RODO-2510 file (C-alpha; in nm, 4 decimals, decimal comma):
residues 544
     n   res          X          Y          Z
     1     m     7,2911     1,3662     7,0786
     2     e     6,9243     1,2632     7,0520
     3     t     6,7919     1,0065     7,2934
     4     t     6,6411     0,6846     7,1618
     5     g     6,3129     0,7459     7,3490
     6     s     6,2232     1,0732     7,1751
     7     a     5,9730     1,0881     6,8829
     8     t     6,1445     1,2020     6,5690
     9     e     6,0474     1,2658     6,2081
    10     g     6,2340     0,9538     6,1161
    11     d     6,0482     0,7403     6,3792
    12     p     5,6781     0,8169     6,3380
    13     l     5,5600     0,5050     6,5192
    14     q     5,6817     0,6330     6,8507
    15     g     5,4454     0,8673     7,0368
    16     g     5,4757     1,0630     7,3585
    17     a     5,5101     1,4176     7,4773
    18     e     5,7623     1,6666     7,3617
    19     t     5,9594     1,5910     7,6780
    20     g     6,0267     1,2423     7,5398
    21     t     5,8376     1,0474     7,8113
    22     a     5,6438     0,7414     7,6809
    23     p     5,2622     0,7247     7,7438
    24     s     5,1404     0,4847     8,0078
    25     a     4,9401     0,1682     7,9319
    26     a     4,6225     0,3247     8,0799
    27     e     4,6530     0,6275     7,8525
    28     l     4,7002     0,4067     7,5450
    29     k     4,3960     0,1929     7,6407
    30     k     4,1799     0,5036     7,6889
    31     k     4,2925     0,6537     7,3580
    32     s     4,2234     0,3276     7,1704
    33     y     3,8763     0,3066     7,3242
    34     k     3,7891     0,6594     7,2063
    35     e     3,9090     0,5818     6,8538
    36     v     3,6962     0,2650     6,8376
    37     i     3,3880     0,4564     6,9597
    38     g     3,4491     0,7260     6,6921
    39     l     3,4918     0,4727     6,4147
    40     t     3,1742     0,2895     6,5230
    41     k     2,9694     0,6104     6,5133
    42     l     3,1147     0,6970     6,1699
    43     t     3,0294     0,3479     6,0364
    44     h     2,6702     0,3852     6,1564
    45     w     2,6395     0,7207     5,9814
    46     r     2,7790     0,5775     5,6586
    47     t     2,5417     0,2793     5,6722
    48     g     2,2446     0,5038     5,7371
    49     f     2,3375     0,7365     5,4522
    50     f     2,3766     0,4372     5,2126
    51     f     2,0324     0,2949     5,2929
    52     f     1,8758     0,6403     5,2707
    53     s     2,0274     0,6911     4,9231
    54     l     1,9098     0,3465     4,8147
    55     f     1,5584     0,4151     4,9411
    56     l     1,5508     0,7529     4,7633
    57     c     1,6638     0,5988     4,4316
    58     l     1,4059     0,3199     4,4501
    59     t     1,1332     0,5723     4,5319
    60     i     1,2231     0,7801     4,2247
    61     v     1,2366     0,4717     3,9984
    62     f     0,8977     0,3409     4,1129
    63     a     0,7410     0,6871     4,0960
    64     f     0,8534     0,7444     3,7375
    65     s     0,7505     0,3923     3,6364
    66     f     0,3923     0,4965     3,7055
    67     i     0,4236     0,8536     3,5814
    68     l     0,5974     0,7486     3,2574
    69     p     0,4698     0,3999     3,1719
    70     c     0,6304     0,1866     2,9025
    71     p     0,5021     0,2603     2,5518
    72     v     0,2174     0,0340     2,4451
    73     r     0,2167    -0,1065     2,0908
    74     p    -0,0911    -0,0124     1,8901
    75     q    -0,3566    -0,2832     1,8783
    76     y    -0,4786    -0,3486     1,5247
    77     l    -0,7383    -0,5674     1,3592
    78     v    -0,6109    -0,8516     1,1417
    79     t    -0,8673    -0,7552     0,8766
    80     w    -1,1010    -0,4623     0,8336
    81     n    -1,3059    -0,3085     0,5537
    82     r    -1,4954     0,0136     0,4880
    83     t    -1,7949     0,0104     0,2554
    84     f    -1,9364     0,3157     0,0759
    85     t    -2,2599     0,2730    -0,1182
    86     e    -2,3538     0,4789    -0,4234
    87     a    -1,9981     0,6085    -0,4486
    88     e    -1,7182     0,6209    -0,7019
    89     t    -1,3441     0,5869    -0,6461
    90     y    -1,0204     0,6324    -0,8399
    91     d    -0,6816     0,4727    -0,8996
    92     f    -0,5162     0,6463    -0,6061
    93     l    -0,3997     0,4919    -0,2788
    94     a    -0,1402     0,6437    -0,0431
    95     i     0,0097     0,4807     0,2666
    96     e     0,1191     0,7578     0,5049
    97     y     0,1478     0,8404     0,8760
    98     a    -0,1712     1,0425     0,9294
    99     s    -0,1963     0,9862     1,3072
   100     k     0,0460     0,9556     1,5993
   101     d     0,0196     0,5819     1,6711
   102     k     0,3261     0,4704     1,4668
   103     v     0,1061     0,2640     1,2338
   104     m     0,0721     0,3849     0,8781
   105     d    -0,2697     0,4940     0,7604
   106     v    -0,4515     0,4876     0,4257
   107     l    -0,5485     0,7863     0,2103
   108     f    -0,7800     0,7550    -0,0905
   109     v    -1,0329     0,9608    -0,2877
   110     l    -1,4097     0,9146    -0,3173
   111     k    -1,6880     1,0803    -0,5108
   112     d    -1,9777     1,0670    -0,2661
   113     t    -2,2462     1,2722    -0,0901
   114     e    -2,1813     1,1759     0,2752
   115     p    -1,8939     0,9294     0,3328
   116     s    -1,9071     0,9776     0,7105
   117     p    -2,1726     1,1184     0,9487
   118     n    -2,2226     1,4962     0,9284
   119     n    -1,9600     1,5295     0,6560
   120     t    -2,1571     1,6241     0,3470
   121     c    -2,1126     1,8209     0,0273
   122     d    -2,4019     2,0467     0,1269
   123     n    -2,2340     2,1432     0,4556
   124     a    -1,9253     2,2466     0,2592
   125     g    -2,1301     2,4475     0,0101
   126     l    -2,0426     2,2150    -0,2780
   127     p    -2,2567     2,0426    -0,5414
   128     s    -2,3504     1,6854    -0,4579
   129     p    -2,1862     1,4415    -0,5107
   130     c    -1,8454     1,5991    -0,4577
   131     v    -1,4870     1,4797    -0,4138
   132     f    -1,3699     1,3620    -0,0694
   133     v    -1,0083     1,3033     0,0283
   134     m    -1,0321     1,0405     0,3024
   135     a    -0,7833     0,9233     0,5658
   136     v    -0,8608     0,6062     0,7610
   137     d    -0,6716     0,4550     1,0521
   138     g    -0,4445     0,1675     0,9547
   139     t    -0,5208    -0,0167     1,2791
   140     d    -0,8985    -0,0486     1,2427
   141     g    -1,0134     0,1404     0,9323
   142     e    -1,1960     0,4135     1,1274
   143     t    -1,2168     0,7546     0,9621
   144     l    -0,9483     1,0002     1,0746
   145     w    -1,0751     1,2838     0,8578
   146     g    -1,2496     1,3561     0,5278
   147     r    -1,2038     1,6739     0,3259
   148     p    -1,4743     1,7675     0,0711
   149     l    -1,3533     1,9370    -0,2486
   150     a    -1,5142     2,0620    -0,5662
   151     p    -1,5570     1,8009    -0,8422
   152     e    -1,4272     1,6728    -1,0790
   153     f    -1,1180     1,4822    -0,9593
   154     h    -0,8110     1,4707    -1,1867
   155     w    -0,5167     1,3400    -0,9839
   156     a    -0,3549     1,3333    -0,6389
   157     q    -0,0061     1,2780    -0,5006
   158     c     0,1056     1,2395    -0,1376
   159     g     0,4464     1,2030     0,0268
   160     l     0,5525     1,5600    -0,0510
   161     d     0,6401     1,6827     0,3015
   162     d     0,9716     1,5044     0,3655
   163     e     1,2501     1,7487     0,4681
   164     t     1,0997     2,0359     0,2714
   165     g     0,9666     2,2754     0,5338
   166     r     0,6194     2,2445     0,3814
   167     t     0,3201     2,2113     0,6129
   168     w     0,1266     1,9911     0,3725
   169     d     0,1766     1,6461     0,2293
   170     c    -0,0784     1,5890    -0,0480
   171     l    -0,1471     1,7925    -0,3624
   172     l    -0,4699     1,7388    -0,5543
   173     s    -0,5909     1,8560    -0,8925
   174     h    -0,9693     1,8857    -0,9086
   175     s    -1,2158     2,1081    -1,0875
   176     d    -0,9989     2,4039    -1,1963
   177     q    -0,8011     2,4145    -0,8709
   178     l    -0,4827     2,2906    -0,7065
   179     t    -0,5269     2,2125    -0,3365
   180     a    -0,2576     2,1345    -0,0772
   181     v    -0,3832     1,9236     0,2176
   182     d    -0,2289     1,8455     0,5570
   183     k    -0,2275     1,4675     0,5975
   184     f    -0,2659     1,4827     0,9781
   185     t    -0,5755     1,7023     0,9935
   186     g    -0,7142     1,7212     0,6406
   187     e    -0,6890     2,1017     0,6572
   188     v    -0,6413     2,2898     0,3303
   189     r    -0,3085     2,4743     0,3557
   190     w    -0,3523     2,6578     0,0286
   191     q    -0,5703     2,6497    -0,2796
   192     q    -0,4872     2,8122    -0,6123
   193     p    -0,6456     2,8170    -0,9591
   194     q    -0,4732     2,5980    -1,2152
   195     p    -0,2857     2,7813    -1,4923
   196     p    -0,5354     2,8328    -1,7751
   197     g    -0,4994     2,6238    -2,0870
   198     l    -0,2595     2,3689    -1,9318
   199     r    -0,3358     2,0020    -1,8682
   200     i    -0,1077     1,9213    -1,5768
   201     t    -0,0027     1,5597    -1,5166
   202     v     0,1674     1,3737    -1,2336
   203     p     0,4192     1,3257    -1,0906
   204     v     0,4566     1,6499    -0,8970
   205     l     0,8245     1,7450    -0,8826
   206     s     0,9597     1,8562    -0,5447
   207     v     1,2323     2,1144    -0,6119
   208     p     1,4585     2,3296    -0,3881
   209     d     1,3480     2,6668    -0,2536
   210     l     1,3483     2,9045    -0,5510
   211     d     1,1610     3,2077    -0,4111
   212     g     1,3664     3,2552    -0,0947
   213     d     1,0962     3,1774     0,1668
   214     k     1,2934     2,8829     0,3117
   215     v     1,0276     2,6326     0,1985
   216     s     1,0889     2,3883    -0,0870
   217     d     0,8797     2,4564    -0,3956
   218     v     0,7082     2,2320    -0,6509
   219     a     0,7136     2,2096    -1,0292
   220     l     0,4269     2,0854    -1,2463
   221     v     0,4582     1,9660    -1,6049
   222     a     0,1847     2,0027    -1,8662
   223     s     0,1765     1,8681    -2,2221
   224     d    -0,0506     1,9080    -2,5211
   225     d    -0,0162     1,8089    -2,8852
   226     t     0,2202     2,0971    -2,9598
   227     q     0,4544     2,1425    -2,6642
   228     t     0,5539     2,0563    -2,3069
   229     q     0,5673     2,3264    -2,0383
   230     l     0,6819     2,3469    -1,6759
   231     v     0,5465     2,5845    -1,4102
   232     f     0,6976     2,6505    -1,0657
   233     f     0,4739     2,7041    -0,7605
   234     s     0,5604     2,8250    -0,4116
   235     g     0,5539     2,5392    -0,1620
   236     k     0,4387     2,7834     0,1059
   237     t     0,1527     2,9705    -0,0659
   238     g     0,0903     2,7893    -0,3942
   239     e     0,1443     3,1064    -0,5955
   240     q     0,3176     3,0749    -0,9328
   241     v     0,6883     3,1523    -0,9240
   242     g     0,8192     3,3104    -1,2435
   243     s     0,6729     3,2420    -1,5853
   244     s     0,5968     2,9069    -1,7464
   245     v     0,8828     2,7514    -1,9430
   246     v     0,8575     2,5526    -2,2668
   247     l     1,0650     2,2373    -2,2152
   248     d     1,0151     2,0859    -2,5579
   249     s     0,8327     2,1608    -2,8791
   250     t     0,6659     1,8194    -2,8780
   251     k     0,4405     1,6276    -2,6404
   252     t     0,6162     1,4183    -2,3736
   253     a     0,4628     1,0984    -2,2385
   254     n     0,6146     1,1129    -1,8904
   255     h     0,8579     1,3042    -1,6703
   256     l     1,0667     1,2509    -1,3561
   257     l     1,3036     1,4524    -1,1391
   258     h     1,6491     1,2995    -1,1060
   259     r     1,9401     1,4123    -0,8882
   260     t     2,2898     1,3264    -1,0089
   261     a     2,5869     1,2251    -0,7943
   262     a     2,7016     1,5899    -0,8024
   263     g     2,3699     1,7018    -0,6517
   264     s     2,2359     1,8611    -0,9692
   265     d     1,8638     1,8172    -1,0456
   266     y     1,7471     1,7178    -1,3939
   267     v     1,3944     1,6922    -1,5289
   268     l     1,3811     1,3686    -1,7318
   269     l     1,1509     1,3781    -2,0349
   270     q     1,0126     1,0677    -2,2027
   271     k     0,9847     1,1594    -2,5712
   272     d     0,8950     0,9604    -2,8812
   273     t     1,2679     0,9386    -2,9615
   274     g     1,3920     0,8301    -2,6170
   275     l     1,4797     0,9657    -2,2731
   276     y     1,6403     1,3078    -2,2255
   277     g     1,7414     1,5193    -1,9265
   278     l     1,7181     1,8969    -1,8868
   279     a     1,9004     2,0699    -1,6013
   280     l     1,6778     2,2398    -1,3455
   281     w     1,9079     2,5418    -1,3343
   282     r     1,8471     2,5979    -1,7054
   283     i     1,4690     2,5853    -1,6541
   284     a     1,4788     2,8156    -1,3487
   285     a     1,6860     3,0744    -1,5393
   286     k     1,4206     3,0863    -1,8136
   287     a     1,1361     3,1157    -1,5617
   288     k     1,2905     3,4158    -1,3882
   289     a     1,6319     3,5753    -1,4227
   290     g     1,8554     3,4925    -1,1288
   291     m     1,6316     3,2177    -0,9942
   292     e     1,8926     2,9585    -1,0892
   293     m     2,1318     3,0956    -0,8264
   294     g     2,2157     2,8276    -0,5702
   295     l     2,1219     2,5366    -0,7962
   296     k     2,4078     2,2969    -0,8555
   297     k     2,5498     2,2103    -1,1963
   298     d     2,6946     1,8775    -1,3095
   299     k     2,9869     1,9265    -1,5467
   300     d     2,9936     1,5586    -1,6506
   301     w     2,6283     1,5555    -1,7578
   302     e     2,6547     1,8913    -1,9322
   303     k     2,9351     1,7630    -2,1574
   304     t     2,6762     1,5823    -2,3725
   305     a     2,4051     1,8520    -2,3555
   306     s     2,2750     1,9923    -2,6835
   307     a     2,4014     2,3432    -2,7512
   308     m     2,0601     2,4435    -2,8871
   309     s     1,8107     2,2866    -2,6438
   310     g     2,0279     2,1904    -2,3451
   311     l     1,8829     1,8352    -2,3556
   312     v     2,1117     1,5541    -2,2363
   313     p     2,0478     1,2291    -2,4321
   314     m     2,0198     0,9305    -2,1967
   315     f     1,8560     0,6520    -2,3983
   316     e     1,7451     0,6421    -2,7615
   317     s     1,4347     0,4465    -2,8622
   318     d     1,1384     0,5065    -3,0902
   319     s     0,9124     0,2851    -2,8728
   320     l     0,9868     0,3990    -2,5156
   321     r     0,6829     0,3266    -2,2967
   322     q     0,7844     0,3564    -1,9322
   323     v     1,0596     0,5102    -1,7178
   324     l     1,0860     0,4009    -1,3520
   325     r     1,3272     0,4609    -1,0677
   326     t     1,4680     0,1428    -0,9179
   327     g     1,4330     0,2769    -0,5628
   328     e     1,7852     0,2293    -0,4277
   329     t     1,8961     0,4487    -0,1393
   330     g     2,2347     0,6035    -0,0726
   331     g     2,2919     0,7516    -0,4174
   332     p     2,1276     0,8356    -0,7483
   333     p     1,8822     0,5536    -0,8295
   334     n     1,9170     0,3690    -1,1569
   335     l     1,6412     0,4003    -1,4164
   336     l     1,4429     0,1091    -1,5596
   337     l     1,3168     0,1675    -1,9125
   338     v     1,0517    -0,0378    -2,0905
   339     t     1,0290    -0,0252    -2,4695
   340     g     0,8216    -0,2175    -2,7214
   341     n     1,0680    -0,5063    -2,7286
   342     e     1,3052    -0,4829    -2,4325
   343     v     1,3692    -0,3835    -2,0740
   344     a     1,6857    -0,1820    -2,0072
   345     l     1,8614    -0,0466    -1,6991
   346     v     2,0316     0,2945    -1,7228
   347     d     2,2981     0,4055    -1,4754
   348     g     2,1699     0,6880    -1,2541
   349     k     2,5196     0,8290    -1,1967
   350     h     2,6254     0,8448    -1,5598
   351     p     2,3727     0,8236    -1,8462
   352     k     2,4813     0,4892    -1,9889
   353     t     2,3012     0,1563    -2,0366
   354     l     2,4002    -0,1156    -1,7871
   355     w     2,2056    -0,4073    -1,9400
   356     r     1,9201    -0,4970    -2,1761
   357     f     1,6719    -0,7849    -2,1796
   358     n     1,4572    -0,8749    -2,4809
   359     t     1,0811    -0,9053    -2,4277
   360     s     0,7696    -0,9585    -2,6395
   361     s     0,5337    -0,7018    -2,4869
   362     v     0,5563    -0,6030    -2,1207
   363     l     0,2230    -0,5962    -1,9379
   364     g     0,1617    -0,3226    -1,6842
   365     e     0,4349    -0,1702    -1,4743
   366     p     0,7379    -0,3681    -1,3482
   367     s     0,8198    -0,3732    -0,9774
   368     f     1,1272    -0,4335    -0,7620
   369     g     1,2390    -0,6650    -0,4816
   370     h     1,5317    -0,8724    -0,3548
   371     f     1,5254    -1,2293    -0,4869
   372     n     1,8884    -1,2976    -0,3986
   373     k     2,1068    -1,1474    -0,1265
   374     d     2,3423    -0,9311    -0,3335
   375     e     2,1762    -0,6141    -0,1954
   376     v     2,0835    -0,5006    -0,5493
   377     l     1,7135    -0,4658    -0,6309
   378     d     1,5904    -0,7209    -0,8829
   379     v     1,3165    -0,6524    -1,1377
   380     v     0,9775    -0,8261    -1,1684
   381     v     0,8440    -0,8183    -1,5256
   382     e     0,5238    -0,9641    -1,6730
   383     d     0,5653    -1,0394    -2,0435
   384     d     0,2763    -1,1195    -2,2792
   385     i     0,3694    -1,4432    -2,4617
   386     g     0,0329    -1,4895    -2,6362
   387     n    -0,2602    -1,7294    -2,5961
   388     y    -0,3888    -1,5327    -2,2896
   389     t    -0,0643    -1,6193    -2,1104
   390     k     0,1926    -1,4032    -1,9365
   391     r     0,5412    -1,4964    -1,8212
   392     v     0,6291    -1,3598    -1,4777
   393     m     1,0065    -1,3143    -1,4614
   394     i     1,2449    -1,1910    -1,1953
   395     l     1,5514    -1,0356    -1,3593
   396     d     1,8841    -0,9974    -1,1827
   397     g     1,9355    -0,6302    -1,0962
   398     k     2,3092    -0,6591    -1,1663
   399     s     2,3109    -0,8416    -1,4997
   400     g     1,9554    -0,8565    -1,6322
   401     g     1,9626    -1,2371    -1,6395
   402     v     1,6562    -1,4444    -1,5485
   403     l     1,6608    -1,5582    -1,1844
   404     w     1,3113    -1,7121    -1,1764
   405     e     1,0049    -1,7416    -1,4022
   406     v     0,6582    -1,8950    -1,4243
   407     d     0,3774    -1,8869    -1,6824
   408     l     0,0285    -1,7783    -1,5715
   409     l    -0,2999    -1,7074    -1,7414
   410     a    -0,3303    -1,3308    -1,7761
   411     s    -0,6527    -1,2848    -1,5806
   412     p    -0,8335    -0,9557    -1,6505
   413     n    -0,8098    -0,6759    -1,3941
   414     s    -0,4949    -0,8144    -1,2272
   415     p    -0,2845    -0,5656    -1,0249
   416     r     0,0852    -0,5178    -1,0912
   417     p     0,3360    -0,7397    -0,9021
   418     s     0,4568    -0,6249    -0,5619
   419     a     0,7157    -0,7204    -0,3009
   420     i     0,7690    -0,6817     0,0742
   421     h     1,1197    -0,6901     0,2202
   422     t     1,2095    -0,9263     0,5054
   423     s     1,4736    -0,9165     0,7784
   424     n     1,6535    -1,2012     0,5975
   425     s     1,7698    -0,9663     0,3162
   426     f     1,5263    -1,1047     0,0584
   427     s     1,1699    -1,0124    -0,0387
   428     i     0,8396    -1,1942    -0,0516
   429     f     0,6854    -1,1419    -0,3965
   430     v     0,3145    -1,0996    -0,4674
   431     f     0,1626    -1,1320    -0,8140
   432     w    -0,1743    -1,2042    -0,9702
   433     g    -0,3091    -1,4334    -1,2383
   434     m    -0,4074    -1,7988    -1,2646
   435     m    -0,2097    -2,1208    -1,2971
   436     r    -0,3249    -2,2937    -1,6158
   437     s    -0,3618    -2,6216    -1,4260
   438     e    -0,6107    -2,4513    -1,1913
   439     a    -0,8254    -2,2864    -1,4599
   440     n    -1,1496    -2,4235    -1,6041
   441     s    -1,0857    -2,2874    -1,9538
   442     s    -0,7989    -2,1604    -2,1671
   443     e    -0,9474    -1,8099    -2,1738
   444     p    -0,9298    -1,6615    -1,8227
   445     l    -1,2183    -1,4721    -1,6668
   446     e    -1,2010    -1,2071    -1,3961
   447     s    -1,3394    -1,4651    -1,1540
   448     d    -1,0338    -1,6837    -1,2237
   449     r    -0,7991    -1,4270    -1,0710
   450     r    -0,5795    -1,5427    -0,7793
   451     s    -0,2941    -1,3896    -0,5834
   452     y     0,0333    -1,5782    -0,5334
   453     l     0,3160    -1,5552    -0,2809
   454     l     0,6729    -1,6506    -0,3742
   455     h     0,9374    -1,7267    -0,1093
   456     p     1,2895    -1,7099    -0,2668
   457     l     1,4169    -1,9946    -0,0463
   458     y     1,1317    -2,2175    -0,1713
   459     s     1,1312    -2,1062    -0,5330
   460     n     0,9749    -2,4243    -0,6750
   461     v     0,6454    -2,3649    -0,4916
   462     l     0,3808    -2,0919    -0,4864
   463     l     0,1234    -2,0143    -0,2213
   464     q    -0,2128    -1,9555    -0,3902
   465     s    -0,4895    -1,7583    -0,2198
   466     t    -0,8631    -1,7820    -0,2746
   467     s    -1,0181    -1,5846    -0,5600
   468     f    -1,1120    -1,2155    -0,5523
   469     l    -1,4424    -1,1564    -0,7305
   470     e    -1,4643    -0,7766    -0,6953
   471     h    -1,3357    -0,5343    -0,9563
   472     i    -0,9994    -0,4086    -0,8284
   473     i    -0,9337    -0,0364    -0,8673
   474     t    -0,5915    -0,0401    -0,7015
   475     f    -0,3831    -0,2604    -0,4693
   476     k    -0,0769    -0,2261    -0,2455
   477     a     0,1257    -0,4753    -0,0442
   478     t     0,3067    -0,2845     0,2269
   479     l     0,4282    -0,2620     0,5864
   480     l     0,1903    -0,0682     0,8088
   481     e     0,4295    -0,0598     1,1051
   482     g     0,8064    -0,0259     1,1059
   483     g     0,9583    -0,3711     1,0658
   484     r     0,6273    -0,5592     1,1046
   485     h     0,2598    -0,5867     1,0100
   486     a     0,2783    -0,6740     0,6393
   487     a    -0,0626    -0,6283     0,4822
   488     y    -0,2657    -0,6014     0,1611
   489     i    -0,4591    -0,2807     0,1014
   490     l    -0,7295    -0,3347    -0,1620
   491     l    -0,9638    -0,0747    -0,3118
   492     t    -1,2502    -0,2225    -0,5122
   493     g    -1,5520    -0,0744    -0,6835
   494     p    -1,7325    -0,0285    -1,0146
   495     e    -1,5381     0,0883    -1,3166
   496     e    -1,6187     0,4518    -1,4090
   497     s    -1,9642     0,4525    -1,2499
   498     e    -2,1354     0,4741    -0,9115
   499     g    -2,1787     0,1655    -0,6974
   500     t    -2,0398     0,0006    -0,3863
   501     v    -1,6816     0,0956    -0,3046
   502     v    -1,4900    -0,1169    -0,0523
   503     l    -1,1548    -0,0359     0,1061
   504     s    -1,0120    -0,3391     0,2866
   505     k    -0,7002    -0,4444     0,4710
   506     r    -0,5836    -0,8013     0,5253
   507     k    -0,2784    -0,9097     0,7156
   508     l    -0,0527    -1,0970     0,4737
   509     k    -0,0125    -1,3972     0,7047
   510     h    -0,3867    -1,4199     0,7705
   511     d    -0,4579    -1,6143     0,4495
   512     i    -0,1637    -1,8559     0,4782
   513     p    -0,3470    -2,1383     0,6647
   514     d    -0,6183    -2,1537     0,3958
   515     s    -0,3820    -2,1072     0,0999
   516     k    -0,2972    -2,3835    -0,1427
   517     v     0,0632    -2,4949    -0,1957
   518     l     0,1380    -2,5408    -0,5670
   519     r     0,4483    -2,7280    -0,6810
   520     i     0,5585    -2,5554    -1,0021
   521     a     0,8814    -2,7511    -1,0545
   522     t     1,0139    -3,0974    -0,9772
   523     g     1,3037    -3,1516    -0,7414
   524     g     1,4319    -2,8803    -0,5135
   525     n     1,2516    -2,8446    -0,1818
   526     s     1,1186    -3,1686    -0,0318
   527     e     0,9351    -3,0075     0,2620
   528     s     0,5715    -3,0889     0,3251
   529     n     0,2957    -2,8397     0,2570
   530     e     0,2711    -2,7604     0,6267
   531     d     0,6464    -2,6971     0,6440
   532     i     0,6152    -2,4535     0,3522
   533     k     0,3328    -2,2658     0,5232
   534     e     0,5282    -2,2565     0,8468
   535     a     0,8234    -2,0994     0,6600
   536     f     0,5915    -1,8166     0,5482
   537     n     0,4520    -1,7808     0,9008
   538     r     0,8024    -1,7462     1,0480
   539     l     0,8875    -1,4494     0,8256
   540     r     0,9848    -1,1229     0,9900
   541     f     0,9488    -0,8152     0,7751
   542     s     1,1678    -0,5090     0,7459
   543     d     1,1764    -0,1665     0,5871
   544     w     1,3904    -0,1293     0,2750
***
C-alpha cells in the first residue's frame, strides 16, 4: 500500500524526494527565490530583444525613406506655346508617351530648316527645307527630339507599338520612302522604299505576325482609278512580305481593320456601293501560300461572303462618305457610317444595322462621348441645315434618338467636336462655331469662331471662350496625365504655304474664369453664372 506522503503520477502537486520525505520550508523558500531570479533575468532579455528589434525596424524604415523617396508628380505649365517662323505644318497631331514622366507628349510634323538649335537639314545631308518629325514635352513644350527626313511629307501615323513586339511607334510616308521612328528617341528603326506605282493611304493596319519573326507586321492599302491593292510589310525590318494583293477592281475611298467576336480580322472597304469586309486570311493566302496559317476564321461572317470575291456585305449605300469605329472597349467596336442623307450604326459583332438617323448633310467627322450614364458612347454630329447654320446634335448611342441639340453659325475653319471623359461617368463636350445671338452678321467669318463647353448636368447652358484668330491646322482635346490634366492642343499656321507655325497647349480649366455663360434654353438649371463655372472647375477627369 502506497503512503499518502509519496509523490505519485496521480498527485503531481506534491514534491519531495524519492524516499517520500517532504521538503522543508527553507528549501522551498530558496527554490522559489531562484525561480524568481531566473524569470527576472529572462524578462530583461525579452525586453531588450524587443526594443532592439523595434530600433532595427525603425532604422530600416527611415533609411529607405531617404534612399527611395516618394514619387513626385511632374510639374507642368498651365499654358505653353512653341513658335516656328518661316515653317509649314500639316494636319497631323499625335498624343503619346515619348518620355518617362507619366505625362503624355505631343508629336507633329514640320517643314523647316532648323526647328531647334543645331538640328538642321544640312547636318543631315538633306535639301533645305526638309521634313522634321518633332516630339515636345507635354509638361512645358520643350523639344524632346526632332528627326529630319527627306521631303515631301505625305502622311504619318503613331500608336503602332502596343503589344506588337515592334520597337517603333510611328510610320511616316515621305519622299519615296517609308520610315519607322521610335517615339522615345526619334531614332529611325528602319527605312524602306515605297512600292513603285502605288499611292498608299492611311490608316496603317496592324496585323499579326505573318513572317514568323515574332513581331507583328503591318499592311498598307493603295488605290488608284482602276483597283485597290494591299501590301504586307515586316514589322521588324520593313521588308515586303509576299506579293501585293488586289482587293477590289475599283477604287475604295477608305479602309479599316476590324476584329470580330471570334477573333478573325477583316479589312473593311468603303466602296461606292457600300461597306464590305474581306477576311485577312484570304488576303494572306493570296500574298504567299501558307501565310494564312494561324489566322482565325469566323464561320458566321463567312456565311454571307461572296463565292467569287470573298467580300462580306455589311451596309449598302450609293452615297457612303465615312466609316468610323465607335471606340468601345471589351469587344468588337460598332461602326458609325455617314452617308449623304443619314447616320447609321452597324453592329461590330454581326454585320447588321442597329439604328439610322436622317440628316441633311453632315459636316466634318462625328465624334463620341458619354452624354448620359448608360455606359454606351453617344454620337456628336454637326448637320448643315442651310443659311450658314449647323445643328450640333448628340445622338443616343443605343437608339439613335436626339439627346441634345443647338444651332450655331458654321464658322469657317472650325475643328471637329471633341469630348473628354470625367470620373462621373459622363463627358464634357467641346465644339466650335458661333451663337447667332453673338455674331455681328448672318454670314460668319473666321474671326467669329468660338469654342464651347457643354456639361451634361447643365445642358441648358454653354460656356463660351474667347475667339481664336489664327488659322487652325488641327486640334485635340485630351488628357495629358492619367485621370487628370485635361487640355487643348492646338496647331495653327498658314494654309499650304510658309509662315509662322504655333503649337500651343492650354489647360481646359484655365479659360473658365474668363468664359461667358450662355443660356440656350429657358427653365432647367437656376444656378448663377458663378455656380455654373464652379461646376466646371470641380470636374475630375478620367480615362475612357
